[in-house]
ZAMARGU-4260 file (C-alpha; in steps of 0.2 Angstrom, whole numbers, plus 5000, padded with zeros to 4 digits):
<rodrens>
0) 4733/5063/4962 | 4749/5066/4971 | 4752/5047/4973 | 4756/5048/4954 | 4773/5054/4959
5) 4779/5036/4961 | 4775/5033/4942 | 4787/5047/4936 | 4803/5038/4938 | 4795/5020/4937
10) 4789/5022/4920 | 4805/5026/4911 | 4813/5013/4923 | 4800/5000/4917 | 4805/5005/4899
15) 4823/5002/4903 | 4821/4985/4911 | 4810/4979/4896 | 4822/4985/4883 | 4836/4977/4893
20) 4827/4960/4891 | 4817/4961/4875 | 4826/4975/4866 | 4833/4964/4852 | 4816/4955/4850
25) 4806/4972/4849 | 4819/4979/4837 | 4819/4995/4827 | 4809/5007/4826 | 4797/4999/4839
30) 4810/5000/4854 | 4812/5018/4850 | 4793/5021/4851 | 4791/5011/4866 | 4805/5021/4875
35) 4797/5037/4869 | 4780/5033/4876 | 4788/5028/4893 | 4795/5045/4894 | 4780/5053/4888
40) 4770/5043/4901 | 4781/5050/4914 | 4778/5067/4908 | 4759/5064/4910 | 4762/5057/4927
45) 4771/5073/4932 | 4757/5084/4925 | 4745/5075/4935 | 4755/5076/4951 | 4757/5095/4947
50) 4738/5098/4946 | 4737/5088/4962 | 4750/5099/4970 | 4741/5115/4965 | 4725/5108/4973
55) 4735/5107/4989 | 4732/5121/5002 | 4744/5130/5012 | 4760/5139/5008 | 4771/5124/5013
60) 4763/5113/5000 | 4773/5097/4998 | 4770/5078/4998 | 4781/5064/5004 | 4778/5047/4996
65) 4789/5034/5007 | 4789/5017/4999 | 4799/5008/5012 | 4813/5010/5025 | 4830/5008/5018
70) 4841/5010/5033 | 4836/5010/5051 | 4851/5011/5063 | 4847/5018/5081 | 4839/5035/5079
75) 4846/5036/5060 | 4835/5031/5046 | 4833/5034/5028 | 4817/5030/5018 | 4815/5026/5000
80) 4804/5040/4996 | 4799/5054/4984 | 4796/5072/4988 | 4784/5081/4977 | 4785/5100/4980
85) 4786/5115/4968 | 4805/5114/4966 | 4805/5095/4962 | 4790/5096/4951 | 4797/5111/4941
90) 4812/5100/4937 | 4803/5085/4933 | 4791/5094/4921 | 4805/5100/4910 | 4816/5085/4912
95) 4802/5073/4906 | 4795/5086/4893 | 4812/5089/4885 | 4818/5071/4886 | 4802/5065/4877
100) 4805/5076/4863 | 4824/5070/4863 | 4818/5052/4862 | 4807/5055/4847 | 4821/5064/4839
105) 4833/5049/4842 | 4821/5037/4832 | 4826/5044/4816 | 4844/5050/4821 | 4849/5033/4827
110) 4840/5024/4812 | 4851/5008/4806 | 4863/5009/4821 | 4867/4991/4826 | 4863/4994/4844
115) 4847/5004/4842 | 4837/4996/4857 | 4852/4997/4868 | 4853/5016/4865 | 4835/5018/4870
120) 4837/5007/4885 | 4852/5018/4891 | 4841/5034/4887 | 4827/5028/4898 | 4839/5023/4912
125) 4847/5041/4910 | 4830/5050/4913 | 4825/5038/4927 | 4841/5043/4937 | 4838/5061/4934
130) 4821/5059/4940 | 4826/5050/4956 | 4839/5064/4959 | 4827/5078/4958 | 4812/5069/4967
135) 4822/5061/4981 | 4816/5065/4998 | 4834/5065/5005 | 4852/5068/5002 | 4855/5050/5000
140) 4841/5046/4987 | 4847/5062/4977 | 4864/5054/4978 | 4858/5038/4971 | 4851/5047/4956
145) 4867/5058/4955 | 4878/5042/4953 | 4865/5035/4941 | 4866/5049/4929 | 4885/5048/4930
150) 4885/5030/4925 | 4873/5033/4911 | 4883/5047/4905 | 4898/5035/4904 | 4887/5022/4894
155) 4880/5035/4882 | 4896/5046/4879 | 4905/5030/4875 | 4891/5022/4866 | 4901/5022/4849
160) 4916/5014/4859 | 4924/5007/4844 | 4931/5025/4842 | 4946/5028/4854 | 4941/5046/4856
165) 4923/5041/4862 | 4929/5028/4874 | 4942/5040/4881 | 4929/5054/4884 | 4917/5042/4893
170) 4931/5037/4906 | 4936/5056/4908 | 4918/5060/4912 | 4917/5046/4924 | 4934/5050/4933
175) 4931/5068/4934 | 4914/5067/4942 | 4919/5053/4954 | 4934/5064/4961 | 4921/5079/4963
180) 4908/5067/4971 | 4920/5065/4986 | 4914/5082/4991 | 4895/5076/4991 | 4899/5061/5001
185) 4908/5071/5014 | 4894/5084/5014 | 4882/5069/5018 | 4894/5063/5033 | 4894/5081/5040
190) 4875/5082/5039 | 4873/5065/5048 | 4885/5071/5062 | 4877/5088/5064 | 4859/5085/5061
195) 4857/5066/5063 | 4848/5065/5047 | 4849/5066/5028 | 4831/5070/5026 | 4829/5087/5018
200) 4814/5092/5029 | 4824/5087/5045 | 4840/5095/5040 | 4831/5112/5036 | 4821/5111/5052
205) 4837/5108/5063 | 4850/5121/5055 | 4851/5129/5073 | 4860/5113/5078 | 4875/5117/5068
210) 4888/5130/5069 | 4891/5143/5054 | 4908/5134/5050 | 4900/5118/5049 | 4886/5124/5038
215) 4899/5133/5026 | 4909/5116/5026 | 4893/5107/5021 | 4889/5119/5007 | 4906/5120/5000
220) 4908/5101/5000 | 4891/5099/4991 | 4896/5113/4979 | 4913/5103/4975 | 4901/5089/4969
225) 4891/5101/4959 | 4907/5108/4951 | 4910/5091/4943 | 4892/5087/4938 | 4889/5104/4932
230) 4906/5107/4924 | 4912/5122/4933 | 4930/5130/4932 | 4942/5121/4932 | 4932/5104/4930
235) 4923/5108/4914 | 4935/5099/4901 | 4925/5083/4902 | 4909/5091/4895 | 4917/5096/4879
240) 4924/5079/4876 | 4907/5072/4880 | 4902/5078/4861 | 4909/5061/4856 | 4892/5053/4861
245) 4877/5053/4848 | 4870/5071/4847 | 4854/5066/4855 | 4865/5061/4870 | 4873/5078/4870
250) 4856/5087/4870 | 4850/5075/4885 | 4866/5079/4895 | 4866/5097/4892 | 4848/5102/4892
255) 4837/5090/4903 | 4848/5080/4913 | 4865/5078/4923 | 4873/5095/4921 | 4858/5104/4928
260) 4859/5093/4944 | 4873/5103/4952 | 4862/5119/4951 | 4847/5110/4957 | 4856/5103/4972
265) 4862/5120/4977 | 4845/5128/4976 | 4838/5114/4986 | 4850/5118/5000 | 4846/5136/4999
270) 4841/5136/5018 | 4860/5132/5022 | 4866/5144/5009 | 4857/5158/5017 | 4867/5155/5033
275) 4883/5155/5024 | 4887/5172/5015 | 4905/5166/5012 | 4900/5150/5003 | 4888/5160/4992
280) 4902/5172/4988 | 4913/5157/4982 | 4899/5151/4971 | 4896/5167/4963 | 4914/5170/4959
285) 4917/5152/4952 | 4901/5155/4942 | 4907/5171/4934 | 4925/5164/4930 | 4916/5149/4922
290) 4904/5159/4912 | 4918/5170/4905 | 4931/5157/4903 | 4920/5146/4893 | 4912/5159/4883
295) 4929/5165/4877 | 4934/5146/4873 | 4918/5145/4862 | 4923/5159/4850 | 4937/5148/4843
300) 4930/5131/4841 | 4927/5123/4824 | 4916/5108/4829 | 4898/5113/4828 | 4894/5103/4844
305) 4910/5109/4854 | 4903/5127/4852 | 4888/5122/4861 | 4897/5112/4874 | 4907/5127/4879
310) 4891/5137/4878 | 4882/5125/4891 | 4897/5127/4903 | 4895/5146/4901 | 4877/5146/4904
315) 4879/5135/4920 | 4891/5148/4926 | 4877/5161/4925 | 4865/5149/4935 | 4878/5148/4949
320) 4879/5167/4948 | 4861/5167/4952 | 4863/5154/4966 | 4878/5163/4974 | 4869/5180/4974
325) 4853/5172/4982 | 4843/5173/4966 | 4837/5155/4967 | 4822/5158/4956 | 4833/5167/4943
330) 4844/5151/4943 | 4829/5139/4940 | 4821/5151/4928 | 4837/5152/4917 | 4838/5132/4920
335) 4821/5129/4912 | 4823/5142/4898 | 4840/5135/4895 | 4833/5118/4893 | 4822/5124/4879
340) 4834/5133/4868 | 4850/5122/4871 | 4840/5106/4867 | 4834/5116/4852 | 4852/5121/4847
345) 4859/5103/4849 | 4845/5094/4840 | 4847/5108/4826 | 4865/5104/4825 | 4861/5086/4824
350) 4850/5089/4809 | 4865/5098/4801 | 4877/5084/4805 | 4864/5071/4799 | 4862/5081/4782
355) 4881/5083/4781 | 4885/5065/4781 | 4891/5066/4800 | 4903/5080/4796 | 4904/5092/4811
360) 4918/5104/4806 | 4910/5122/4804 | 4924/5126/4791 | 4917/5112/4780 | 4899/5119/4779
365) 4892/5135/4773 | 4876/5141/4763 | 4865/5128/4771 | 4851/5140/4774 | 4843/5137/4757
370) 4845/5118/4758 | 4839/5116/4776 | 4827/5130/4779 | 4817/5124/4794 | 4833/5119/4802
375) 4841/5136/4798 | 4826/5145/4806 | 4826/5134/4822 | 4845/5137/4824 | 4842/5156/4822
380) 4829/5155/4836 | 4840/5146/4847 | 4854/5159/4843 | 4842/5173/4847 | 4836/5165/4863
385) 4853/5161/4871 | 4861/5177/4866 | 4847/5186/4876 | 4838/5196/4862 | 4820/5202/4867
390) 4808/5194/4867 | 4816/5177/4867 | 4816/5167/4882 | 4834/5170/4887 | 4832/5189/4888
395) 4821/5187/4902 | 4829/5173/4911 | 4847/5179/4909 | 4841/5197/4913 | 4835/5191/4929
400) 4852/5184/4935 | 4861/5200/4929 | 4849/5211/4938 | 4853/5203/4955 | 4871/5202/4951
405) 4871/5221/4948 | 4862/5223/4965 | 4877/5212/4973 | 4892/5219/4964 | 4893/5230/4948
410) 4909/5221/4944 | 4900/5204/4943 | 4887/5212/4932 | 4900/5220/4920 | 4908/5203/4917
415) 4891/5194/4916 | 4886/5207/4902 | 4903/5205/4894 | 4900/5186/4894 | 4883/5189/4886
420) 4891/5199/4872 | 4903/5184/4869 | 4889/5172/4869 | 4880/5181/4855 | 4896/5183/4845
425) 4901/5164/4847 | 4883/5159/4842 | 4883/5172/4827 | 4899/5165/4821 | 4892/5147/4822
430) 4876/5151/4812 | 4886/5161/4800 | 4898/5147/4797 | 4886/5134/4795 | 4871/5142/4786
435) 4878/5158/4777 | 4893/5162/4766 | 4900/5150/4753 | 4896/5132/4749 | 4913/5126/4756
440) 4906/5108/4759 | 4905/5105/4741 | 4924/5106/4738 | 4930/5101/4754 | 4919/5086/4756
445) 4922/5080/4738 | 4940/5079/4742 | 4938/5068/4756 | 4924/5058/4747 | 4936/5054/4733
450) 4949/5048/4745 | 4937/5036/4753 | 4929/5030/4736 | 4946/5026/4730 | 4952/5017/4746
455) 4936/5007/4748 | 4930/5005/4730 | 4913/5012/4734 | 4902/5024/4725 | 4907/5042/4726
460) 4889/5048/4727 | 4886/5039/4744 | 4899/5050/4753 | 4896/5067/4745 | 4884/5076/4758
465) 4867/5081/4751 | 4861/5093/4764 | 4842/5092/4767 | 4830/5094/4782 | 4825/5078/4791
470) 4808/5071/4792 | 4795/5075/4805 | 4802/5063/4818 | 4817/5075/4820 | 4808/5091/4814
475) 4793/5090/4826 | 4804/5091/4842 | 4815/5105/4834 | 4799/5115/4830 | 4791/5112/4847
480) 4807/5117/4856 | 4808/5133/4845 | 4791/5138/4850 | 4797/5136/4869 | 4812/5146/4866
485) 4802/5160/4860 | 4789/5160/4873 | 4797/5153/4888 | 4800/5170/4896 | 4782/5171/4900
490) 4786/5160/4915 | 4792/5174/4925 | 4790/5192/4917 | 4796/5206/4928 | 4782/5219/4924
495) 4770/5215/4938 | 4769/5204/4952 | 4755/5194/4945 | 4767/5189/4930 | 4780/5182/4942
500) 4772/5165/4939 | 4788/5154/4943 | 4792/5165/4958 | 4775/5163/4966 | 4775/5144/4962
505) 4793/5141/4970 | 4789/5152/4985 | 4785/5137/4997 | 4803/5130/4994 | 4812/5147/4992
510) 4801/5157/5005 | 4809/5172/5013 | 4825/5168/5002 | 4816/5176/4986 | 4826/5191/4982
515) 4818/5208/4983 | 4828/5220/4973 | 4834/5236/4981 | 4833/5247/4966 | 4822/5262/4971
520) 4813/5264/4954 | 4811/5254/4938 | 4822/5266/4929 | 4838/5257/4932 | 4830/5240/4928
525) 4824/5247/4911 | 4842/5254/4908 | 4850/5237/4912 | 4838/5228/4901 | 4841/5240/4886
530) 4860/5238/4889 | 4858/5218/4889 | 4849/5219/4873 | 4861/5231/4864 | 4876/5220/4869
535) 4867/5204/4863 | 4862/5212/4846 | 4879/5220/4845 | 4888/5204/4847 | 4878/5194/4835
540) 4879/5208/4822 | 4898/5208/4824 | 4899/5190/4821 | 4888/5191/4806 | 4899/5204/4797
545) 4914/5195/4800 | 4910/5177/4798 | 4897/5177/4784 | 4910/5184/4772 | 4926/5174/4776
550) 4926/5158/4786 | 4945/5159/4789 | 4951/5172/4801 | 4965/5164/4811 | 4969/5181/4820
555) 4951/5179/4827 | 4954/5161/4833 | 4969/5161/4844 | 4976/5144/4848 | 4975/5146/4867
560) 4956/5148/4865 | 4954/5135/4853 | 4962/5123/4866 | 4951/5131/4880 | 4965/5142/4888
565) 4975/5126/4889 | 4966/5122/4905 | 4963/5104/4901 | 4981/5101/4895 | 4988/5109/4911
570) 4977/5098/4922 | 4982/5083/4912 | 5001/5087/4914 | 4999/5092/4932 | 4987/5079/4938
575) 4985/5065/4926 | 5003/5063/4920 | 5011/5067/4937 | 4999/5055/4944 | 5005/5042/4931
580) 5022/5045/4936 | 5020/5043/4954 | 5010/5027/4951 | 5025/5020/4940 | 5037/5025/4953
585) 5026/5016/4967 | 5025/5001/4955 | 5043/5000/4951 | 5052/5006/4967 | 5041/5008/4982
590) 5031/4992/4980 | 5044/4980/4975 | 5059/4987/4983 | 5052/4995/5000 | 5035/4986/5003
595) 5040/4969/4996 | 5059/4971/5001 | 5053/4975/5019 | 5042/4959/5020 | 5056/4948/5012
600) 5069/4955/5023 | 5059/4950/5039 | 5056/4933/5031 | 5075/4931/5027 | 5080/4937/5044
605) 5068/4925/5052 | 5075/4911/5041 | 5093/4915/5046 | 5089/4915/5065 | 5080/4898/5062
610) 5094/4891/5054 | 5106/4897/5068 | 5095/4889/5082 | 5094/4874/5071 | 5113/4870/5074
615) 5109/4869/5092 | 5097/4854/5091 | 5109/4842/5082 | 5101/4826/5089 | 5116/4819/5097
620) 5112/4813/5115 | 5130/4817/5122 | 5129/4835/5115 | 5112/4838/5122 | 5117/4831/5138
625) 5132/4843/5139 | 5121/4858/5135 | 5109/4854/5148 | 5122/4851/5161 | 5130/4867/5156
630) 5114/4877/5157 | 5110/4869/5174 | 5128/4875/5181 | 5125/4892/5174 | 5108/4893/5182
635) 5116/4888/5199 | 5129/4900/5198 | 5118/4914/5194 | 5106/4910/5208 | 5120/4909/5219
640) 5127/4926/5214 | 5109/4934/5216 | 5107/4926/5233 | 5123/4934/5240 | 5134/4919/5243
</rodrens>
């Protein structure tokens, strides 16, 4: 059963390969169904491997499937192989499960798109890359998947490349991640130098070979790569722009693939993190800054998907708080539940966009609850889950991270709770603007429709939104994710040791690094849980009171938050525009005048010297004989003087 691990990435890879060759012939909707079945088959293979792993005995339960040797240089070698252990299979289960639902949803969402087969080919390739990333038995195999999801994100974010904004967003995601990936590459170099291997098991068994400073450098360099991939401060600007891609892409990137890769990598490296408290502190600090800054930015966004984008950045910050405080189980627990409710929220927002004729501005919506009742209920469930309202999944997973943050630093906990309040507020604002209040879309959308109808001489009715719930292909994934967002907390309930299901399952990988809370009694834990719940409910209620009555409150939407603290623009000015100026100066001054000028100067000087010597060789015999005679006399005189005449 464990050998089925090979099928987990191979099935979606087979789907991508088949669609790349025969996609046009297969056509719509068969290409979508075929891609969905490939990912669902991967999910089945993951379940089979998971059952096989449960049957394995011993606390160090893991299975290596080495296919062949990739590199073999002296004592250094790297295998193309997969590692099936509790951590990799936990990741693979929710990656394949959530991705299969997103594929099913996409069949209707991408209906009539001219590149329908190509879209599903990219989706399959994206899932393949993520599975290679989490199942790879070495850092190099992980890096192959790491770069794969980066390339696929470029393909999918820029899928509608006819839009300049989409093409630009894809390039931005690619460039920011490539810059951060330098850290990952340098971390691998240090591992080879220090441990002589990139294999995870060899590295973790050889930690005594490296100094504390080297371990800290490896962890921080790997975290630099994670900051780009998981959109941490200050490298999160690309993730908001990634909303230019189709909504299923947003759900896939934010919930099941790519952005969770950085958290996975740091949890995988937990034996090294335990040897470097300084690096752990840096990760926790970056995490809390990211969580708060992104949550604040989410309170002032008008685009329905951009609110969710900044929400993802904030939630990833929470996960890194868990990593930085040693709560690795809590980080994975939050990652899994986040996959459920964030996919739910994105697919629900896609349902709204679908019903609103591609309108994404929250200020042009309103009162959709009665027209889209199933979508409204699903979005409400997502709101409750991400806000941390009990008994929804987010309450248990986020509470786990906050509890350990309190153990490490009450200040860290305070900002974490404040961020939770902002989370409930901005999600309440989004729900109220979209589903409650007045039917603003009737007036605003009709004005836009009239302009389009007049300009293109088409039917006005085609461009006036008719909001409605979608068909089962979109509703079934939404409803399934809603159930998971409600019940996902059962994976790791805090009441008794027997209910710590995820903790017990991950113990062979985390081992002694599983946190044991220092709270003397359960009283403090109950108090902290009640505070979390009150803050979550209070933030949502405040948003409801404000935004369900009036959609326009400019005083509550400051420009600096609408522009995400101007961080992206500042980086654009300091890095991008300054870099462009340096490049232009190099192109117009340094390259042509200094570099080319130096080369030309040497050539001109050589030519001048050659011309001077050419005059000495005139070809006249008498002149040449005279020069020879003169030279001979000069040599005789010189020799005589040296000889002491």
